[in-house]
Steps between C-alpha positions, in 0.01 A plus 500: 500500500553856619201622297278232657605610851410859417165388354424300815603795717267739320222242489512494882471881499208487253706699249600226255270651236738800489790291365564576135644224282692660217569371151822702484785511748488738795855421616620862485330834559511573127346164406239519779400851391440375145323181610269683744452823305591719798760761592847389620451651848192277549713186492586405858858396437637259762876489548678242718797580722720332759618653825736262681322200342157643596283520185275800457269635236440863419187575299511832316338687214615367164666827403692528830863406554682415821694792643812335644554778754143477634520118504823505702359765733195285574655151509854598609640277225585544134225380264578145383249340267454124506662346190234382249596134536441514877180706515263202500691319774491808727157643414289215361433668163722512194612822329224653291234375741635626832220649707438568869241223537543135605873545557723295728440563871830677569462763224449855625283726283515877472285737296658814358307826525527540121187279488289731717426744218316228304137392525569149365814297436581175322748275681595165349301197611766231520616460142607706198158490333278625781411802711237603751323836520496640854456836668797608712293427810423149371866447413596589855228274645603209277877506544531598870810721461750575773458867419448770238845636415656772281794344315437607140616795292 
């Protein structure tokens, strides 16, 4: 269902032809790198967090990791990831297919500056066997982030 919502979303933006259906799983950065034949940093990894029951997504380069000190400095709270079994209920996508497109209305989206060094990135497209190729500018235009932030090591 999540994949169909993402397809519909990109169809409306006239970008549905950019969705890549993969034979192999893309559920992790390592698997996505192999399935797409790209570098780990090109995977636009989307992590889901909760701040006082407010769900948020941070999209970052696949080789980046959250820096807890920077996260707390920006959000004024300790980083708390959404447990896997609750991700779909908060975000609208299940783990392995979480992406910043066609999410639930109350989800805030942030883009980490680790993405800005890349010409193109591959975020998931709603399931663990899909991706979409976008420039960083297109990613920003398509996911309407709250802000570009610096919360990675």
